[in-house]
C-alpha positions in Angstrom: 13.5 -6.4 -7.4 11.6 -9.1 -8.8 10.7 -9.4 -12.6 11.5 -8.1 -15.7 11.4 -4.2 -16.9 9.2 -2.2 -14.0 6.2 -4.4 -14.3 6.8 -5.5 -10.1 5.3 -1.2 -9.5 1.9 -2.0 -10.3 1.8 -6.4 -10.0 -1.8 -7.6 -8.7 -2.7 -3.6 -8.5 -3.0 -3.4 -12.4 -6.9 -3.5 -11.9 -7.0 -0.6 -9.4 -6.7 2.4 -12.1 -8.2 1.1 -14.9 -9.8 3.3 -17.0 -13.5 4.2 -15.7 -11.5 4.9 -12.2 -13.5 6.2 -9.8 -16.8 5.3 -10.8 -19.1 2.9 -9.0 -20.5 -0.3 -10.4 -24.1 -0.9 -8.7 -23.7 -3.9 -6.7 -20.4 -4.5 -5.9 -20.1 -3.7 -2.3 -16.6 -1.0 -1.9 -17.9 -0.7 2.0 -16.3 -4.5 2.8 -13.4 -4.3 0.8 -12.5 -0.7 2.2 -13.1 -1.8 5.4 -10.8 -4.6 4.6 -7.9 -2.5 3.8 -8.6 0.3 6.8 -7.5 -2.8 9.2 -4.7 -3.9 7.1 -4.1 0.1 6.8 -4.2 1.1 11.0 -2.2 -1.7 11.2 1.4 -0.4 9.3 0.4 2.8 10.7 0.4 1.6 13.8 3.7 0.2 12.8 4.4 3.2 11.1 4.6 5.3 14.5 6.2 2.7 16.5 9.2 2.9 14.0 9.1 6.8 14.9 7.8 7.6 11.6 5.6 10.9 12.0 2.2 9.8 9.6 2.4 13.4 8.2 5.2 12.5 7.1 4.7 8.9 5.3 0.9 7.0 6.0 -1.0 3.8 4.9 -4.1 4.8 3.2 -7.0 2.9 2.6 -8.9 2.6 -0.9 -10.7 0.2 -3.0 -10.3 -0.8 -7.1 -13.1 -0.7 -9.5 -14.6 -4.9 -8.7 -14.1 -3.6 -4.6 -11.3 -5.4 -3.8 -9.2 -3.1 -0.6 -6.1 -1.8 -1.3 -4.0 -0.2 0.5 -1.8 2.4 -1.1 1.5 4.7 0.8 1.2 8.3 0.3 4.2 10.3 2.1 7.4 12.9 1.2 9.8 11.4 -0.5 12.8 11.8 2.5 10.3 9.1 4.5 9.3 7.1 1.9 13.1 6.2 1.5 14.1 6.1 5.0 11.5 3.9 4.8 12.8 2.2 2.4 16.0 1.7 3.8 14.7 0.5 6.5 13.1 -2.8 5.1 16.4 -3.2 2.6 18.4 -3.2 6.4 15.9 -5.7 7.5 16.2 -7.6 3.8 19.1 -7.6 4.5 19.0 -9.2 8.0 17.1 -11.5 7.4 17.4 -12.5 4.1 14.7 -11.3 2.1 11.6 -11.2 2.5 9.7 -13.8 5.3 
């Protein structure tokens, strides 16, 4: 973990769940942001499948923020996400952290 407190949980994503979340703003290109997020979510989902996960247990989901930027969220059952966290921790330990 980095940073103090729990602010690391929302770093860079503060505007994703803003006051007007769910309302579409005229003139904002939500589709372009969603397409970008979808490509990355698909890539992560292929990696999850390759690592032996079932997408019914854990998956990446494409979305957009209120400003139209793409957002990828991880959705899953706690035991599957815990298993993924363990794999990422082992990878970070083996390579000295994130690259």
